[in-house]
N, C-alpha and C positions, 0 to 999 in steps of 0.2 A: 200406418200411421202409428207412433205409439204414444200413450199416457201416462206419463206419470207417475205411480202408486198411490200417490198423497193426494196428486189433483182428482185422479177416478175414486178414494173413497171420500175426499171432500163433495165434488160434484152428486154420485149416489145418494151423499146422507142429505145434501139439501134437499133437493129433489124428494128423497123420503119426509121428511121435514114438513118438505108448501105441503105434500100429497095427503096426512099426516094430518094438520092444520085444517086440512083443505072440509076432512070428512067427519072431524068433529064440531063442524060449526054449519049451524043450518041452514040452505040456501040463502032464504031472506033477508039473513042480519046480512049479508055479504054487502062488501058498496064496491061495486063494479069499478076497475079502475082499466079506461081504455090506454093505447099509447099516445091518443091525442091531448097530449096534452101543453097545457100553454107555452108559448116561447119565451123564454124570460132575458129579457136585452141587457146588455151590459150596465148602463145607466142604472138598472135594475136590482141590484146585488151589491150588498156593502162590501168595500175594503177590509178587510180586518187584521189586524197587527201587524203592519205593514207603516204605516202614519203614524198613527193613534190606535184606540181600542177598536175602532169601528169608522170607520169616513164612506160616506157617498161619490163616487166618479165627481162630481162637478164639485165636490167640495174638496177635492187633493191638487195641489198647485203644482202638478208634474203632468207630461204624459203619459196616459195609463189609458188602459182597456183593462175589459175582464170580459173571458169567454165562459159563460156559466152552463151549468150543467144540460141545461136543455138544447145549448148551441153548441156544444159536443158533440151531440149526438144528431143532431138535424144537420152539420158540417161534417159528420162522417169525421172527427178530429183523431188520427190514430197516432202521433209522431208528434215534435217540437216543428217540423219542419212547416205542418201544418196551421200555427199559429198565423201567419202570412195569407191564411186568408181575413184574418180579422185584424189583424196590428198593423199598420201602417209603418216602413224600411225594418221590416222584417226578413228580407231574406238571408239566404242562408247557406252557403256551400252543404254539398252531399252530405257532406262527416262520413266518409267511406259506406258512403250507406244507412249508417244506425247512425242520426244526430244523439248528443249526450248534452248537448247546451245547444240554449237559444243564441239568434247574431240580432242583433241591434242594433244598425243604425253604421254596418259596415265592419262591425268588427263583434268576437261572443261576449256575450254575456252569463250571467250567474244562473245558478238554478238551485232555488230554496222550497222547502216542503215545507209547511206548516211554519212560514214567515224564520225556519234557520238553513242555513245554506248544506248544501248537502253535497257529499262524495260525485265529484264527474270524472269527464275527462283530461287527458292530459292536451291540451291545446284542441279540444272537439273531439277528441279521438277515444271514446271512453266505449261505455257497454250503449244496448240497447236501451229505450226505456218503457216501462210500461202503464198505462193509462187507468190499469186496472183498480190501484186502490187511492183514484183522486176523482174529488166529486167537480171541480171548476180550475179554474188558471187566470191568473192576475197577470197582464204584462205590465211591466214598467220600463220607459227608459231614463238612461242613465247610470249611473251609479247608488248601486242599495240606500237607501235613510238611516240615518244616525240611527234608529231604532235596529236595523240589522247589522250595523260594523262595517268593518274596509274586509276588501274583498282584493282579491287577483283582477278578476274582469268587470268592466265598468260597463259598457258598452249596453246593458240594460240587465233588465233581469226577468222572472218569470216565477212565481208563485205556486204552488201547487195544494191546492187545499186539501185535506187527507179526508178522505168519506170519515162519518161520525153517525155512530148509531140513534133511531130516531125512538124518541120515547112514548110518542103517540098511535103508532101504526104499526100492528106484522104485515110483511112486508116480503114476496119473496120474486122476481125474476130469472128467466129464464134466456139466454141467447144463443146464438149461433149462427157462424157465418162462412158460407163457401165462397171461394174465387177465383177465377182461374190459373192454371200454375198446380195446382192442386194444394190451394190456400184456406184451412179450416182455422178456426177459433171458437172455441168455447167461452159462457162465461155464464155464474150460476151466484147473485146476489140474494140473499135474505137476512130482513132483518126481524129479529124475534122482541118485543114489549117484554119485560121482565115485572118493572111495574108499575104501570103505565103514569106515564109523566113524571117518575121519577130515574126508575134504569131499565137500559136496553142493553142489547148486542147484536153486530151485525159482523157477517161473513163473506166476501168475497170472490171468488175465485174464479180465474183466467187461466187458457190453457191454446197456446199458438202452438201451431204444426202448419207450417208452410215451405214449400221449397218456391223455385221461384222463377222468372223466365228468363233472368241472369242464368248464366252459367255457373252448375256447380257455389247453388247460393241458395241456404236455407234458413231458418228462423224456428225454434225451439224454442219457448218456453211453458215457464209455472208460475204465475203470480199468485201470492195467495196474502187477502187482507183478512184483519181482527178490528173490529171496534169496540168500543165500551163506551156506555156512556153513562154517567151517574150525577144527577142534581138533587139532593138530600134536602135542599131548603131552596126557597127564592133567592138565595144569596148565596150561593155558592153552585160552582159545575164543574165535573174531574172528565175531559175528556183523552181519553186512552186510544190510541191507533197503533197495528203490527203490521209490517209487510216481511213479506217473507218471498221474492224473487231469482229465479234461478234460470238461465238461459245459457244454449247452442248458438251462435250466427253465423259468420262468412262477411269477414269483415272484404268489399266490397272495395275495388280503387279504380272501377270505371275502365276507359280504355287510354290506351299510353299515344302518343305522337301525334298531337292534338292542332294541326295545321288549319287554314283556314277552308280548306277543301273537305277536311272533316268534321267538322261543324256546319259546313254550307249539304255535305251531298253525299255526306257517310262513305267518304274515300279514304282508304285506309290505306301508308306506305309502305311494303314487305322490306324484309328485308332481316337476318340477327344480326346485332351490334359485336365490332369486332374490338377487344382491348387492344391499348397500343405491345403488349405484348403478344397479339396475335393469338391468346383465348375469345372464345366465343359466348363463353359463360360472362353473363348481363355483368358489369363491372364500371369504374369510374372509367371515365373517358372513351369510351367505349364510341367508333365511330361507326355508322350505318352505310350499307351500297344501298341505295335504293333497289330492288330487283323486281318491281314494277306498283300499280297499284290498283288497288281493289273496293267495289262497295265494300263495306263489312256490315256484318249482322249485327244487330248493337246488344244483341244478347252479350255478343261473345267480350268480355269482359275480365281485369286483369285477378282471378281469382283462380284458388286449386286445391283439387278435393282434398288431400291432405294440409289442408289450411287447417288451427286450430283454435277456436277462441271462445271461452266458454267461459263465466262468472256466474259468482253466488252473494248473495249481498240480504241481509236481514236491517230492517228499519224497526224503531218502537220510538214513537210522536206519545206527550203526556202533558195536556196543558191541564192547569188548575187555575178557574178562576174563584174572585172571594169579592164579594159585596162586604165593605169593611165597612161602611155610613153608605147614606145616599149620594155621595158627592166623590166617594174612594172607591175605587176599584184597584185589585192587587190580583197581577197575573203572573203565572210560573210556568214558564216555556223548559222543559225538556228535549232532551235528542238525543238518539243513537244511533250510529251506522258501524257495521262492519260489510268487511267489502274482501273479495277475494278476486282476483281474476287472473288466464293465462291465456295469452298470445304466442302463436308461434308458428309464423308462417314462412313458406319456401322459398320468399326471397330475400330469407333471414331478418326479417323484423322478429323481434321479439319484444313482450311487453311485460312481465309480468310482477302483480302484486301478492307476495303471500303475506297477508292477512294488513287492511288496514281499518284504525281503532277512531272513531269521529267520535267523540260527547261535548254536548254543548248545553250550560242550564241558563237561561235566562229571566230574572223578575224585573216587572214593570210596575212599577205603581202611579195608577192617573187617577186626576185630579179634575172634575167634571170632564168636559170635552177639549181643554185647552191647554192645561200642563202634563208634561212625561216625565219619567224620571228611570232611572234603573240601569240595572250592572248585567251584567254576563262573564261564565269562562267557558271559552271553548280548548277541547284538546285534541290532536290529533297525531296520532299513530302509524306509518305508515315507511313497512320495510317492500319494496319492491325492484325487481332486475330489467333491466331496458336493453336495448342494442337496435339501432337505427342507421349504423354510421356504415355499411357496406350492401343497400337498397339500391339498386340500380332497373328503373322502368321503361326507360327508354329504350336501351336496346334490346326488348324484350320485343319478337316477331310475334303477336298473335294469334296469326294465322297460321303459327307453325305449331311444333308438339307441344305437351305438357314442358319437358323435359327441359326445352328451353326457355320455361319461363324460373327454375330453382335455378338457388346461388349454395353450390355446398362453398364452404369457407376453405380458401387455400390454408395450405399448414402457416405459411406466412400470417396470413388475418386472424387466425387461430390464435399465432402467437401476440397479438395484439389487443386480446380478451380473455376472458376467465370462463375454464368450463367451469359452470352451474352444475350440473347433471350432464351424464353420460351423452352427447351429441349435440347438447344444448350452450350456445355461449354465449357472454351478455360484457359487456363492461364491468372494468370496476366501476366503486365510488367515488374514485380520485385518481389520480395522475401521480405516472411511479417512474423514477426514472434508473432503470437498473444498472446500465451500464457506464452512470455518472459523465454522460454528455456532454450534459447542460437539456440533453432532450427529451422530452416526457415518451414514455415506447408503447402507453396506449390509448386505444381510443374509448372516445367519452360519450358517455349517453345519460341514462338519468337515474342511471340503480343508485339507490341510498336505502339509509335507516335513520329516517327523523324520528324527531318528537316536537312538539309546540305546544305550546302552551296561550292562550291571547287572553288574556282581561281588560274587560272594557267597560264604563261607562258611559253616561249619555244623557241627556237633557234635554227637553222640546217645547218649548213654550209657546202660547199663543197669544195675543189676547186683540182686543178690538177699537181701536184709534175712537172709532165713530161707529154709529150706527151702520154702514157701508163699507170701512176700512180694516182688514184685518190686516195683521204682521204674525210672523212664525219665525222664531227663531231655533237653531236645531244646534248642538253639539257634541262631538265625541271624542272621547281618546283612546287608544288601544297598546299592552303595552304588550311585544310580544317577544318571549323567552323562549330561542330554537338552538336544536341539537342535528351534527347530524354525523352521520358515521357511516365510514365506506364497510359494505356485510359482507364482501367477499375482496376480500384485497389477493394480489398475486401470489404465490408461494413464495415464503423467504421475508414478504415484506410487515412491515407494523401499520395494522390496516389506520391512514389517517381520520380524524375527525376533528370535530369544532365547533363552535357554541357561539351565540349573537343575541344580543337583545335590543330592543329598538320601540321608539314609541310611535305609532300612527297620527294621525288625527283628521277632524271630518268635521265641516262644519256650514249648513246651509240659511239663508236669508228667505222669506218668502215675502209677499206681499200680495195681498186679494182688494177687491173692488168689488162691492156686489150693484153693478149697477141699477139693476130690481133683485126682485130675489132669486126671478128664470135666469139669470146673464151675467156674469162672473169676468172680468181681466183678472189674469193674474201674471208675477214675472216674481223667476228664483234664481237665487247662485246657489251654486256648490262646487265648492271647494276640497278633495282628498286625497289622500295619501293612498297608496295600492301596494298588495306583495307581486312576488311572481313566484309561481310553484311549480312543481311539477307532476308527475301523474299521483293522485291522489290527495291533493294538497298537500304533496311533501314537498322538502326543503334538500339541495342537494350543494354538495362541494363540489368549486370550481377549478380547473386544473393547477391553480396553485393549493388545492389541499383545504380550500378555506367558504367558509360561507357568504358571497358578494354581499355587502351591504347594501350595494344599490337593489338588489332584491327587498327594497326595504325603502326605498326612496324614490319611489314611479305616482308624481303631481299627474291627479287628472279636476279637469276645471267641465261645468256645467252650467250652460247659461239659457233659460227659454221662459218668452213670451208667451201666453194663449189665450185663449178666450171658451168658455164652455157656455152654453146656452140648453136649459131643461128645461123647456115649458113647463109650471103646475096644471095637472089635469089635462095632459097632450102624451102619450107614448110615443118618443120621441126626443133623440139628442143630439146636439152636435157640439165638433170641438175643433178647436183649428192652432196647430202650433209652430211656431219657428223658435228653432234651439242654434246652439252654439258649443261645439263639446269637443274636447283635449283628451287623448288618454293613452296607454301605450297598449303595447300589442305585444305578448312574449314570442320569439322567434323561436326556429328549433334550438339553435347552438345557446339556446337560455337566456342570449342578451334580449334586450327588449327595443323598439321603436315608436316613434310618436306618432300618432295620427290625430288630424284634425278634421271636423267635419260641420257642414250647416248645411241647415234644409229647412223644410217645412212639414208638414202633419196634419190631414185632416183624417176626421173621422165624423160621420154621420148614421145614427140607429133608429128604427121605423117599425112601431105595426100597427097595425091598422085595427080595427074590431071585427070586419069581415073576415078576417083570418088570414091575410095577406102578411106577412114581413120583411125589412131590407136592414143590412148593414151592408155600410159604403166604406171604403178606406182609401187614402190615395196620396201618396208622400213624395218628396223633391229631397236629393240631396248631394251634397258637394263634398265631396272625403275625398282628402288628399295625407300624404306622407310631408308630415310638419317639418319641415326641413329635414328631416332624418334620413337615414341609410335603408336599406331595404335589400331582403336577399332571397334568390329562387336557386334552385337545386339544381338549375338548366337559366341558363343567360337567356338562351332562345330557344323553338325547335329548329331554328336551321340548324344549328351549333350539331347534331344529333346524326346531319348528313352530309357526305363529301358530297362534293359536286358534279358526282359522273353522271348525274341525270336530271340534267334543269332543265327538260320538258317536264320534270316531275317536282323537284324543288331545287332551289339556289343554297344547296348545302354550305355550309362554310370550314365544316372537316374538324371543328375545336372538340366535338366528342361530349358525352352526355352521361351521365350525371358531372357538369362540370361548377359546381359550387358557385355562385357569381354573386356578388356584394356589387350594389351599385352604389356610387356616389350622393350622398345627401343630398335629397330636391324637395319640391313639390308636387310630383308624379300625380295623377290622379292613382285613389286606389286600387288595383286590380279587381277585380271579381266580383265589383257592386255596382248594380244598376244604379242611374241615375231616378229615373221614375220607378215607379211599382203602382199598379192601383190595382184595387180586389172585390165583387161584390157576391153577394152570399144572401138568394134571396129564397124565403118560402111561400110558398099557399095550397091553403085548405081547403080546395075545389068543390067536397063535396063533404057530403058526413065522412063516408070513410073512406076518403082519395084525398091525398094532398101530393102535390110536388113541390120540387125544389133543385137549386143546384148552385152553382160559386164557378165567378172565371177572376182569374191571376193573371195581370200584364207585368211585362218589365221587358224596361225599353235597351238599345242593343251597349253591351257594356264591353270592357278588355279583358281578356281573359287569365294578359300575362305582363307584367312588369313595363315594358317596351308597347306593349299595344299593338304588337303583331299581328295576334288573332282577333277576333271581334266574336262573342256570341251576339248575333242578330233580336230584333224586337222577339218574343215571343206571347205566347197565352197560354194558357192553361185551362179548359173547360171543363167542368164535373153535373150532372145531372142525376136526378133520384127523382123516384115514384114508391109514396108508402101505400098501401091498401088495408086496410081495419078487417080481417077476415071475419072476428069474432069481437064483443069486446075486449075480450083476452090476450088473440092473437093476433097481433102483426107481421106481414110481408114488407119489406124490402128490397129494391132492386136500386145498384146504384152502377152506371158507367162515368169510368173516371179516364178521364182524355180524352170526352167525344169527336173533336176533331184532328184525333193521331196525328198530335203534334209529334217533331224531334226534337221534342229541347232539350238542353246540355246547361249544366250548371258547373262550378266547380266541385273539386274532389275535397277540399280544406281550406279551411278557414285559411289567412292572413296572405293566399295568395303564391305559398312556398311552390305549389306543384302549378302556380300559370302554364310554366311550356313543358309541362309531365305528361297531364290526367288531365281529362274533363269526363266527366259525369249522366252518361244518356239515361233521359228520362224514359217510365214505362213507357210502353203503347197503349193502344186503347184495350180498355177490359172491363170486365164484368164482375160484382157482386153482389150475391143475394144472402138478404139477413132474415132472420124469424124470430119474433121476440116473445113472450109469451111468459105475463105477469097476473097474480091471484095473490 
């Protein structure tokens, strides 16, 4: 195992600082704080900076939940997939094993950090996420509210709340986790009071060094978070947060050739695909002559030890709050992120972000609890190179050699690309006709050198018509000024470029009726425009060499009706929401398709004074293509095979990949379960012992557009036990997938790989954790 020098030094420094602090304080004045901290339920933590200055869950007229700091730990939340334990309708595709974006209501959502939209993946393909820098998570369905601005993804959003330094106490925590397959994690979190009640500093570092159950798969990362808090007076507060993240990981494409036999019985059809030209190198239109059917080890996934996936990013958050008068609050929020990413895979996929800068500043003026006005500026600059036009997954026989997985580009394929550096070919950022025959001579992906400015102005007003009836109206307008250039035009060609400007708007109306102080009914209507972007939020040129105006003209709508119940003096909360939502999906070729969905969502949170707590969630969704076209890399899995072995599969011989566009329809959206239910519970059974677990269920759903392959009903059960060894030292054992289910998930959002890939879940495994606080 290798620990990066920076992380090692910080771990040593934090441990030394904590030890020195302990040595210089007499034992009699140390307040012992063990791990038996009280669970804070979602309804007991305010939601800050999203719908207003500070709102309780029961007062927000939208479907939302909060995963508090204590729940993050007790439910063993590691990544964005785990929000499904608490948030209904948040089932997600695997995201090539490393989800960078959340999914809600059958589509990708946005990722915010401290109320500011952060850079994330291209259609969910991004970099892994560390939660080391964050204290809690807010999950909201539907497009972001007017305070947050117009975005690309509107299924919902997750807001990560950055860690803040505490001015009331010095505290240090050391954590370690060991898991099967040589998985190790370390974390040190130190809070130091500089001036009690006024200034504090906090440092948190996490080191991950993990191999994997899956072949040729690993995760190595360092995350450093620094936070500073300054409250010079009762009316002024400044919170500053810095995060540095460096990661080396594996894109995990799961298992190809997803037949029903694979999903049901792990049976895999063998045989290398052959292109129409006779080549056995994976390529478009390849046909497989089945040589047999074998039970495949679920660890045998489409990875390669020579794949390269690394990223480095850092973020800075600043929040200044100034109480101008008893009724007036001024908030200044600033955010900056820098990102570099390099992904070069042996299946010819390339995605390189050679520098992405994002800056946003928002000024909010709040009057009492009912009026908010503000302005913001967002700047995004991206230089990136992409190549995904020659991938071919189904022709690869995973039971064969590594060489059979690799796609060396032919001279003809290289001629339709541009060499970025020796041996690395990418698409140009625009189309060119070299021989003047009226046909473009290059493959296009998402290569771009783009700059965008987004100026926004917003206002939100609440007023009480009666003591029981409240109305809320919000409006926003964003002006976009965008330029895009081809950063790597073919030799002898003048690089194409274009500019575009546009206005995007959003408006919402909500009504709340307080039947009693505990019981609230609400209805919300929301209409907005959204953008369509490529990697790191960049903008691309289309085949005509211009920025497509349709990328700034996507309309979305949301209607919700719900009830929320939070009885005073009792530690439980419940809500129920009906929704109707239409939105867009950015397809792999850059086009957009419409998605519509209706459904209901339920959640209930409860804590008993005797140490038992539970949170339950359930949802139903009817998601479908909204009289819109859909596409898949292969029409159906039978297309990948010939019919030489009808005893195994009735192949069509069409070949795979064979990009298939389906006519506009209202077909059920593939990859999304109609029913999802989850439960998370914990119980303090004795002074030193506690136990708990979580259970998730999804109803059967189609993997591909034509519904030729179904993922059956599935459940996933995790259990844990904690023991307080000393007042400061705690041990915990987690057993994941207790019943050892062979569960599956789509690999990618939007269904494009529905007839190409499926992701196998991890088998039953255990993790042992220790934490020490002083």
